[in-house]
C-alpha positions, 0 to 999 in steps of 0.5 A, a space after each residue: 500500500 502506498 503512502 497516498 493510499 494510507 493517507 486516504 484511508 486515514 482521512 476517509 475511513 468511510 470511503 470504499 473503492 470502486 471503478 467504472 470502465 477501469 477509472 478508479 474512484 471512492 464511494 461514500 454512498 450508493 442507492 439502488 432501486 428495486 421492486 416490480 413494474 406495475 400499472 395501476 388502472 382506475 375505472 370511472 364510477 368504480 371503487 375497484 382498482 386493477 393492478 397489472 404486474 409487468 415483471 421485475 423493475 431493475 431500477 437505477 443504481 445511483 452512485 455519489 463518488 469522489 475522485 481524490 488525489 494529485 491527478 484528480 483532474 486527469 482522472 475526472 476527465 477519464 471518468 467523463 470519457 468513460 461515461 460518454 463511451 457507448 454501450 455497456 461497461 463494467 462497474 466495480 461495485 464496492 459492495 456487490 462486485 463487478 456488474 455489467 451496466 449502461 449509463 442511465 442519464 447524464 453524469 455530473 462532475 463538479 470541482 470546488 475551490 474549497 476542496 483541493 485534490 477532490 472532484 465529486 460526481 453523481 451518475 446513474 446506471 441501469 443493469 445491462 442484460 447479459 449478451 444473448 448468443 445469436 445463433 447462425 441462421 445459416 448453420 441452423 438451415 444446414 443442421 435442418 438439411 442434415 436432419 431431413 437427409 437422415 430421415 428421408 430414407 426412412 420410407 424406403 427402408 420401412 416399406 421397401 425393406 420389408 423382410 418378405 417384400 414380393 418381387 412385384 413390389 420391388 420391381 415397381 419400386 425400381 421402376 419409380 427409381 429409374 423414372 426419377 433418374 431420368 427426370 434428373 438427367 433431363 433436368 440437367 441437360 436443360 441447364 446452361 452448364 449441362 456438361 458440368 452437371 452431367 459430369 458431377 451426376 455420373 457417379 450418383 446415377 451409377 449408384 442408383 443403377 447399381 441399387 436397382 439391379 440388386 435383388 430385393 432385401 433390406 440391404 438393397 433397400 438401404 442402398 437405394 435409399 442412400 443413392 436416391 437421397 444423395 442423388 442431387 447433392 453434387 448439383 447443390 455443391 456445384 450450384 453453390 460453388 466451392 471456394 477457390 484454393 489458395 494454392 492449387 493447379 493453374 489449370 482453369 475450370 471448364 467454361 460450363 462449370 464457371 457458367 453454372 457455378 458463378 454469378 447466378 449459379 445458385 439461382 439456377 441450381 435452386 430453380 432446377 431443384 425446386 422444379 425437380 421436386 414437382 416433377 418427381 412428385 408427379 411420377 405416378 405411384 399406385 403401390 406403397 413401395 412406389 410412393 415410398 421411393 417417390 417421397 424419399 427422392 423428393 425429400 432429398 431434393 427439397 433438402 438440397 434446394 433449401 441448402 442452395 437457397 440459403 447460399 443465394 445473395 439476394 438483391 432485394 426483399 422481393 427476390 428473397 420473398 419469392 424464393 421463400 414462397 417457392 421453397 415453402 410451396 415445395 415443402 408443402 408438396 412433400 408434406 402432402 405426399 408424406 401424408 399419403 405414405 402415412 396412410 400405408 405406414 404411419 411409422 415410416 414418416 414420423 421422423 420425416 414430418 418433424 424434419 420437414 417442419 424443422 427445415 421450414 422453420 430454419 429456412 424461414 428464420 434465415 430468409 426473414 433475417 435477410 429480408 429485414 436488411 435488404 433494400 426493396 425494389 421501387 417503381 419510378 415513372 420518369 416524366 419524360 424520356 431521359 438518361 439512366 444517368 439522371 435516374 441513377 443520380 436521383 436515387 443514389 446521388 447522395 453517395 457518389 460512389 454508388 451512382 455508377 453501380 446504380 446506373 448499371 443496375 437500372 440498365 440491367 434490371 429494366 433491360 434497357 437497349 441503351 442507358 442514354 434513353 429511359 422511356 417515360 414508363 414505369 421502371 424498377 429501381 433498387 432503393 
């Protein structure tokens, strides 16, 4: 203990040490507010009183403190800076220890010619809530996708993997599986990067073909379920695009791979997968085994669609809303098909139904979070034909660096033949 501390203790035995954001001071008095947050309601003409309890009242912690020492002016200035710093901070309470608080009101710091080497202050604090852990919405979507893929094979293993499955039912299930692979191959062939898609689909298609060639049995049903639920995984991976390696080969990627995996690749892949869900569920299935195969394949595809949609960098609220609606429509179709399969074997789709609901909730949270921070598309109608430069300057003129990107977006979004001529008709602008 220093001589100064010894002197202060001798002169002011009733003072206790405290600190705010690391600035030390001494405290003679602290006042706390505690109680309940209640509202008292009076009714005209009635003697009854209604009391509404709104919870705990975490009131003001009011401190009357002293800054004492030869450096009292510098420490008082440091205390002022600490009080002006935004956000919560740590208050060292003389009696209760460390507390996480925020400033409740403006602090007052006073000096007096009658009190040398002493500055007085008064400040109030509110207890700050503990920081909540914000879970990653993307991680929640990926977890829900994994959960759906884990349960998507249940209908096949439960219905098709029966110990005494007749050969006719196994043949019918294999027929539906072959139709699904045909639909996937045809959908890949219609895309811009058809060659790249066909290349990545080659191995999954072979896996399905090997599974349908096997004789009936539990192992064959499990192999078929795994092959069908993982059939479109390479499509989603290609659509999202793998990050470029820091060290790797100097050989350029194929042009068609770049076409599909860059820019609008996620949108193209998501659209393809969502269309496939409708096509797969449109396959005729009269037997329970056929319906189980169809449901498992559709569930696997919609899981990959949700995975790709989560990777889309949405441009506007309207676009994010459209993708959410399309995904929910696909989930509705799969859930309706699960109800049909449940009529044959309720136990086969119990886990699948819960996984579909979890994916819907996770995707809704992820897309809704994006909608809240995205700009919106507005409609502008120029009074006369003019240059797109004027439109861009009107919308983004407050920030010069945004004018040229706005010009490019207006030209692309409205498919203008020339940016120098915008017709006197409604146009879309991202604002």
